[in-house]
TORKOL-4160 file (C-alpha; in steps of 0.2 Angstrom, whole numbers, padded with zeros to 4 digits, m for minus):
286
<pt num="1" X="0019" Y="0074" Z="0080"/>
<pt num="2" X="0014" Y="0057" Z="0073"/>
<pt num="3" X="0020" Y="0051" Z="0056"/>
<pt num="4" X="0002" Y="0047" Z="0051"/>
<pt num="5" X="m0013" Y="0056" Z="0058"/>
<pt num="6" X="m0030" Y="0051" Z="0054"/>
<pt num="7" X="m0045" Y="0061" Z="0061"/>
<pt num="8" X="m0064" Y="0060" Z="0059"/>
<pt num="9" X="m0064" Y="0049" Z="0043"/>
<pt num="10" X="m0082" Y="0046" Z="0038"/>
<pt num="11" X="m0089" Y="0036" Z="0023"/>
<pt num="12" X="m0106" Y="0032" Z="0017"/>
<pt num="13" X="m0112" Y="0021" Z="0003"/>
<pt num="14" X="m0130" Y="0028" Z="0000"/>
<pt num="15" X="m0138" Y="0028" Z="0017"/>
<pt num="16" X="m0126" Y="0016" Z="0024"/>
<pt num="17" X="m0113" Y="0023" Z="0036"/>
<pt num="18" X="m0098" Y="0012" Z="0034"/>
<pt num="19" X="m0085" Y="0023" Z="0044"/>
<pt num="20" X="m0092" Y="0034" Z="0058"/>
<pt num="21" X="m0077" Y="0045" Z="0063"/>
<pt num="22" X="m0061" Y="0036" Z="0063"/>
<pt num="23" X="m0046" Y="0043" Z="0073"/>
<pt num="24" X="m0029" Y="0036" Z="0075"/>
<pt num="25" X="m0010" Y="0040" Z="0074"/>
<pt num="26" X="0005" Y="0030" Z="0069"/>
<pt num="27" X="0023" Y="0033" Z="0071"/>
<pt num="28" X="0036" Y="0030" Z="0058"/>
<pt num="29" X="0042" Y="0012" Z="0058"/>
<pt num="30" X="0027" Y="0006" Z="0067"/>
<pt num="31" X="0015" Y="m0008" Z="0062"/>
<pt num="32" X="m0003" Y="m0005" Z="0065"/>
<pt num="33" X="m0015" Y="m0020" Z="0063"/>
<pt num="34" X="m0033" Y="m0018" Z="0061"/>
<pt num="35" X="m0044" Y="m0033" Z="0066"/>
<pt num="36" X="m0063" Y="m0035" Z="0067"/>
<pt num="37" X="m0078" Y="m0045" Z="0060"/>
<pt num="38" X="m0083" Y="m0044" Z="0041"/>
<pt num="39" X="m0093" Y="m0028" Z="0038"/>
<pt num="40" X="m0084" Y="m0018" Z="0052"/>
<pt num="41" X="m0076" Y="m0005" Z="0040"/>
<pt num="42" X="m0058" Y="m0012" Z="0040"/>
<pt num="43" X="m0056" Y="m0013" Z="0021"/>
<pt num="44" X="m0066" Y="0003" Z="0017"/>
<pt num="45" X="m0054" Y="0012" Z="0029"/>
<pt num="46" X="m0039" Y="0005" Z="0020"/>
<pt num="47" X="m0046" Y="0010" Z="0003"/>
<pt num="48" X="m0050" Y="0028" Z="0009"/>
<pt num="49" X="m0032" Y="0030" Z="0014"/>
<pt num="50" X="m0026" Y="0023" Z="m0003"/>
<pt num="51" X="m0038" Y="0035" Z="m0012"/>
<pt num="52" X="m0047" Y="0020" Z="m0020"/>
<pt num="53" X="m0062" Y="0027" Z="m0011"/>
<pt num="54" X="m0065" Y="0046" Z="m0006"/>
<pt num="55" X="m0070" Y="0049" Z="0012"/>
<pt num="56" X="m0085" Y="0060" Z="0015"/>
<pt num="57" X="m0077" Y="0069" Z="0030"/>
<pt num="58" X="m0060" Y="0070" Z="0040"/>
<pt num="59" X="m0042" Y="0073" Z="0037"/>
<pt num="60" X="m0026" Y="0063" Z="0034"/>
<pt num="61" X="m0009" Y="0070" Z="0038"/>
<pt num="62" X="0007" Y="0062" Z="0033"/>
<pt num="63" X="0023" Y="0068" Z="0040"/>
<pt num="64" X="0015" Y="0085" Z="0046"/>
<pt num="65" X="0007" Y="0088" Z="0028"/>
<pt num="66" X="m0012" Y="0087" Z="0025"/>
<pt num="67" X="m0014" Y="0075" Z="0011"/>
<pt num="68" X="m0033" Y="0073" Z="0012"/>
<pt num="69" X="m0046" Y="0085" Z="0018"/>
<pt num="70" X="m0064" Y="0080" Z="0016"/>
<pt num="71" X="m0070" Y="0098" Z="0016"/>
<pt num="72" X="m0060" Y="0101" Z="m0001"/>
<pt num="73" X="m0059" Y="0083" Z="m0008"/>
<pt num="74" X="m0071" Y="0086" Z="m0022"/>
<pt num="75" X="m0060" Y="0101" Z="m0029"/>
<pt num="76" X="m0044" Y="0092" Z="m0029"/>
<pt num="77" X="m0036" Y="0089" Z="m0046"/>
<pt num="78" X="m0033" Y="0071" Z="m0052"/>
<pt num="79" X="m0014" Y="0075" Z="m0053"/>
<pt num="80" X="m0013" Y="0079" Z="m0035"/>
<pt num="81" X="m0023" Y="0064" Z="m0030"/>
<pt num="82" X="m0011" Y="0053" Z="m0040"/>
<pt num="83" X="0004" Y="0061" Z="m0032"/>
<pt num="84" X="m0004" Y="0058" Z="m0014"/>
<pt num="85" X="m0008" Y="0040" Z="m0019"/>
<pt num="86" X="0010" Y="0036" Z="m0021"/>
<pt num="87" X="0013" Y="0039" Z="m0002"/>
<pt num="88" X="0004" Y="0022" Z="0001"/>
<pt num="89" X="0007" Y="0005" Z="m0007"/>
<pt num="90" X="m0008" Y="m0008" Z="m0006"/>
<pt num="91" X="m0006" Y="m0027" Z="m0007"/>
<pt num="92" X="m0023" Y="m0034" Z="m0011"/>
<pt num="93" X="m0030" Y="m0050" Z="m0004"/>
<pt num="94" X="m0033" Y="m0057" Z="m0022"/>
<pt num="95" X="m0015" Y="m0053" Z="m0029"/>
<pt num="96" X="m0021" Y="m0043" Z="m0045"/>
<pt num="97" X="m0006" Y="m0048" Z="m0055"/>
<pt num="98" X="m0006" Y="m0045" Z="m0074"/>
<pt num="99" X="m0007" Y="m0063" Z="m0081"/>
<pt num="100" X="0002" Y="m0058" Z="m0097"/>
<pt num="101" X="0018" Y="m0052" Z="m0088"/>
<pt num="102" X="0031" Y="m0062" Z="m0079"/>
<pt num="103" X="0035" Y="m0059" Z="m0061"/>
<pt num="104" X="0049" Y="m0046" Z="m0065"/>
<pt num="105" X="0038" Y="m0036" Z="m0077"/>
<pt num="106" X="0024" Y="m0036" Z="m0065"/>
<pt num="107" X="0036" Y="m0027" Z="m0052"/>
<pt num="108" X="0043" Y="m0016" Z="m0066"/>
<pt num="109" X="0027" Y="m0010" Z="m0073"/>
<pt num="110" X="0022" Y="0004" Z="m0062"/>
<pt num="111" X="0039" Y="0013" Z="m0061"/>
<pt num="112" X="0040" Y="0012" Z="m0080"/>
<pt num="113" X="0023" Y="0020" Z="m0082"/>
<pt num="114" X="0028" Y="0033" Z="m0069"/>
<pt num="115" X="0043" Y="0038" Z="m0081"/>
<pt num="116" X="0031" Y="0039" Z="m0096"/>
<pt num="117" X="0021" Y="0052" Z="m0086"/>
<pt num="118" X="0036" Y="0063" Z="m0085"/>
<pt num="119" X="0041" Y="0063" Z="m0103"/>
<pt num="120" X="0031" Y="0079" Z="m0107"/>
<pt num="121" X="0040" Y="0088" Z="m0094"/>
<pt num="122" X="0057" Y="0081" Z="m0099"/>
<pt num="123" X="0054" Y="0086" Z="m0117"/>
<pt num="124" X="0050" Y="0104" Z="m0111"/>
<pt num="125" X="0066" Y="0105" Z="m0100"/>
<pt num="126" X="0077" Y="0098" Z="m0114"/>
<pt num="127" X="0070" Y="0110" Z="m0126"/>
<pt num="128" X="0072" Y="0125" Z="m0115"/>
<pt num="129" X="0090" Y="0119" Z="m0112"/>
<pt num="130" X="0094" Y="0119" Z="m0130"/>
<pt num="131" X="0083" Y="0134" Z="m0135"/>
<pt num="132" X="0097" Y="0141" Z="m0146"/>
<pt num="133" X="0098" Y="0127" Z="m0158"/>
<pt num="134" X="0089" Y="0126" Z="m0175"/>
<pt num="135" X="0072" Y="0117" Z="m0174"/>
<pt num="136" X="0078" Y="0101" Z="m0182"/>
<pt num="137" X="0094" Y="0100" Z="m0172"/>
<pt num="138" X="0084" Y="0103" Z="m0156"/>
<pt num="139" X="0072" Y="0089" Z="m0160"/>
<pt num="140" X="0086" Y="0077" Z="m0163"/>
<pt num="141" X="0095" Y="0082" Z="m0147"/>
<pt num="142" X="0078" Y="0080" Z="m0138"/>
<pt num="143" X="0075" Y="0063" Z="m0145"/>
<pt num="144" X="0093" Y="0056" Z="m0141"/>
<pt num="145" X="0092" Y="0063" Z="m0123"/>
<pt num="146" X="0075" Y="0056" Z="m0120"/>
<pt num="147" X="0081" Y="0039" Z="m0127"/>
<pt num="148" X="0096" Y="0039" Z="m0116"/>
<pt num="149" X="0086" Y="0044" Z="m0100"/>
<pt num="150" X="0073" Y="0030" Z="m0104"/>
<pt num="151" X="0087" Y="0017" Z="m0106"/>
<pt num="152" X="0095" Y="0022" Z="m0090"/>
<pt num="153" X="0078" Y="0022" Z="m0081"/>
<pt num="154" X="0073" Y="0005" Z="m0087"/>
<pt num="155" X="0090" Y="m0003" Z="m0082"/>
<pt num="156" X="0089" Y="0005" Z="m0065"/>
<pt num="157" X="0071" Y="m0001" Z="m0063"/>
<pt num="158" X="0075" Y="m0018" Z="m0068"/>
<pt num="159" X="0089" Y="m0019" Z="m0055"/>
<pt num="160" X="0078" Y="m0013" Z="m0042"/>
<pt num="161" X="0064" Y="m0025" Z="m0047"/>
<pt num="162" X="0077" Y="m0040" Z="m0046"/>
<pt num="163" X="0082" Y="m0035" Z="m0029"/>
<pt num="164" X="0064" Y="m0033" Z="m0023"/>
<pt num="165" X="0060" Y="m0051" Z="m0029"/>
<pt num="166" X="0076" Y="m0057" Z="m0021"/>
<pt num="167" X="0070" Y="m0049" Z="m0005"/>
<pt num="168" X="0054" Y="m0058" Z="m0005"/>
<pt num="169" X="0063" Y="m0075" Z="m0009"/>
<pt num="170" X="0059" Y="m0076" Z="m0027"/>
<pt num="171" X="0075" Y="m0074" Z="m0036"/>
<pt num="172" X="0073" Y="m0090" Z="m0045"/>
<pt num="173" X="0055" Y="m0085" Z="m0051"/>
<pt num="174" X="0058" Y="m0069" Z="m0060"/>
<pt num="175" X="0054" Y="m0076" Z="m0077"/>
<pt num="176" X="0039" Y="m0086" Z="m0071"/>
<pt num="177" X="0021" Y="m0080" Z="m0076"/>
<pt num="178" X="0007" Y="m0079" Z="m0062"/>
<pt num="179" X="m0001" Y="m0095" Z="m0068"/>
<pt num="180" X="0016" Y="m0104" Z="m0065"/>
<pt num="181" X="0017" Y="m0098" Z="m0047"/>
<pt num="182" X="0008" Y="m0104" Z="m0031"/>
<pt num="183" X="m0004" Y="m0092" Z="m0022"/>
<pt num="184" X="0010" Y="m0088" Z="m0009"/>
<pt num="185" X="0022" Y="m0084" Z="m0023"/>
<pt num="186" X="0010" Y="m0073" Z="m0032"/>
<pt num="187" X="0006" Y="m0063" Z="m0016"/>
<pt num="188" X="0025" Y="m0061" Z="m0013"/>
<pt num="189" X="0026" Y="m0054" Z="m0031"/>
<pt num="190" X="0012" Y="m0042" Z="m0026"/>
<pt num="191" X="0022" Y="m0036" Z="m0011"/>
<pt num="192" X="0037" Y="m0033" Z="m0021"/>
<pt num="193" X="0026" Y="m0023" Z="m0034"/>
<pt num="194" X="0019" Y="m0013" Z="m0020"/>
<pt num="195" X="0037" Y="m0009" Z="m0013"/>
<pt num="196" X="0043" Y="m0004" Z="m0031"/>
<pt num="197" X="0036" Y="0013" Z="m0030"/>
<pt num="198" X="0044" Y="0017" Z="m0013"/>
<pt num="199" X="0028" Y="0020" Z="m0003"/>
<pt num="200" X="0030" Y="0029" Z="0014"/>
<pt num="201" X="0017" Y="0017" Z="0021"/>
<pt num="202" X="0013" Y="m0001" Z="0015"/>
<pt num="203" X="m0004" Y="m0007" Z="0017"/>
<pt num="204" X="m0010" Y="m0025" Z="0017"/>
<pt num="205" X="m0029" Y="m0030" Z="0015"/>
<pt num="206" X="m0031" Y="m0048" Z="0022"/>
<pt num="207" X="m0014" Y="m0053" Z="0013"/>
<pt num="208" X="m0017" Y="m0072" Z="0017"/>
<pt num="209" X="m0036" Y="m0074" Z="0015"/>
<pt num="210" X="m0035" Y="m0081" Z="m0002"/>
<pt num="211" X="m0021" Y="m0093" Z="0003"/>
<pt num="212" X="m0021" Y="m0111" Z="0008"/>
<pt num="213" X="m0015" Y="m0113" Z="0026"/>
<pt num="214" X="0001" Y="m0121" Z="0021"/>
<pt num="215" X="0005" Y="m0106" Z="0010"/>
<pt num="216" X="0001" Y="m0092" Z="0023"/>
<pt num="217" X="0017" Y="m0094" Z="0033"/>
<pt num="218" X="0028" Y="m0089" Z="0018"/>
<pt num="219" X="0019" Y="m0073" Z="0016"/>
<pt num="220" X="0019" Y="m0069" Z="0034"/>
<pt num="221" X="0037" Y="m0072" Z="0035"/>
<pt num="222" X="0040" Y="m0059" Z="0022"/>
<pt num="223" X="0029" Y="m0046" Z="0031"/>
<pt num="224" X="0039" Y="m0049" Z="0047"/>
<pt num="225" X="0055" Y="m0046" Z="0037"/>
<pt num="226" X="0048" Y="m0029" Z="0032"/>
<pt num="227" X="0045" Y="m0025" Z="0050"/>
<pt num="228" X="0062" Y="m0029" Z="0055"/>
<pt num="229" X="0068" Y="m0017" Z="0041"/>
<pt num="230" X="0058" Y="m0003" Z="0050"/>
<pt num="231" X="0044" Y="m0002" Z="0037"/>
<pt num="232" X="0028" Y="0008" Z="0042"/>
<pt num="233" X="0014" Y="m0004" Z="0039"/>
<pt num="234" X="m0005" Y="m0005" Z="0041"/>
<pt num="235" X="m0012" Y="m0023" Z="0040"/>
<pt num="236" X="m0030" Y="m0029" Z="0040"/>
<pt num="237" X="m0029" Y="m0047" Z="0045"/>
<pt num="238" X="m0039" Y="m0061" Z="0052"/>
<pt num="239" X="m0023" Y="m0070" Z="0058"/>
<pt num="240" X="m0024" Y="m0066" Z="0077"/>
<pt num="241" X="m0007" Y="m0074" Z="0082"/>
<pt num="242" X="0002" Y="m0065" Z="0068"/>
<pt num="243" X="m0006" Y="m0048" Z="0074"/>
<pt num="244" X="0000" Y="m0052" Z="0092"/>
<pt num="245" X="0018" Y="m0055" Z="0086"/>
<pt num="246" X="0020" Y="m0041" Z="0072"/>
<pt num="247" X="0010" Y="m0026" Z="0079"/>
<pt num="248" X="0015" Y="m0011" Z="0088"/>
<pt num="249" X="m0003" Y="m0005" Z="0089"/>
<pt num="250" X="m0019" Y="m0015" Z="0086"/>
<pt num="251" X="m0036" Y="m0007" Z="0082"/>
<pt num="252" X="m0052" Y="m0017" Z="0084"/>
<pt num="253" X="m0066" Y="m0010" Z="0073"/>
<pt num="254" X="m0085" Y="m0014" Z="0075"/>
<pt num="255" X="m0099" Y="m0006" Z="0066"/>
<pt num="256" X="m0089" Y="0007" Z="0058"/>
<pt num="257" X="m0080" Y="0014" Z="0074"/>
<pt num="258" X="m0064" Y="0010" Z="0083"/>
<pt num="259" X="m0071" Y="0000" Z="0098"/>
<pt num="260" X="m0054" Y="m0003" Z="0106"/>
<pt num="261" X="m0036" Y="0001" Z="0102"/>
<pt num="262" X="m0019" Y="m0002" Z="0111"/>
<pt num="263" X="m0004" Y="m0012" Z="0111"/>
<pt num="264" X="m0005" Y="m0031" Z="0107"/>
<pt num="265" X="m0003" Y="m0035" Z="0126"/>
<pt num="266" X="m0018" Y="m0023" Z="0130"/>
<pt num="267" X="m0030" Y="m0029" Z="0116"/>
<pt num="268" X="m0026" Y="m0047" Z="0116"/>
<pt num="269" X="m0021" Y="m0049" Z="0135"/>
<pt num="270" X="m0034" Y="m0038" Z="0144"/>
<pt num="271" X="m0048" Y="m0033" Z="0132"/>
<pt num="272" X="m0060" Y="m0020" Z="0139"/>
<pt num="273" X="m0074" Y="m0020" Z="0126"/>
<pt num="274" X="m0087" Y="m0034" Z="0127"/>
<pt num="275" X="m0088" Y="m0034" Z="0108"/>
<pt num="276" X="m0069" Y="m0037" Z="0107"/>
<pt num="277" X="m0070" Y="m0051" Z="0120"/>
<pt num="278" X="m0083" Y="m0060" Z="0110"/>
<pt num="279" X="m0073" Y="m0057" Z="0094"/>
<pt num="280" X="m0057" Y="m0065" Z="0101"/>
<pt num="281" X="m0067" Y="m0079" Z="0109"/>
<pt num="282" X="m0075" Y="m0083" Z="0092"/>
<pt num="283" X="m0058" Y="m0081" Z="0083"/>
<pt num="284" X="m0050" Y="m0094" Z="0095"/>
<pt num="285" X="m0063" Y="m0106" Z="0092"/>
<pt num="286" X="m0061" Y="m0107" Z="0074"/>
């Protein structure tokens, strides 16, 4: 059984069919790279997997559990969608950092917000544990315990964020704001931020497209490091040489379908589809 199983994913925008039945599987620790021309459906597929778009049809299984079913998608509660979304981390092509926060706070933000969402449940649990106390005493105990938990959480979250920034080579930039960072550095902060929630699968949408050529290498180096650490990743990229070197599986999409898929050796070394051959020839000429 594959770690990730995607079957029959379809997506329309109005009368335009963008995804026309996407099927693929991915094993844990593998890197899947998606290539193809603009408009082929690559980014839409990634957004459907990350719950930024809702597919019209199809299923997604992660580690044997159905986390998306197009037949019941409209009836799924927002809380369940939010929980399933945590399985995936997405690094956007345009960074999307918060300009008012430094690098460290950008990485810490999502985990801190996730703690705030648990406060109501923690209050209830603490109140039940201290049910025998007078009301005023119970309120005071609840306040103190929550304050202690928040302090411990924030301290642990800060340590984790610092380690993630060190991991992407930005130990000396933790207190810098996005405007003080190069494009490559901003993208590395974005990668650390995506890792902060501990996603099972890390997704990249053209992670180097907004970068100057001289900055592309530092981001690709970080992604290679994640592969060496056995992270499971899905990468949409226009960097063909990078795709050859980092991928376990390569998918070529055209007109909303998977035109061809296989190992890097198969896809780049002996392409069968005429569309793929034309795409690779055009990429090599750029």
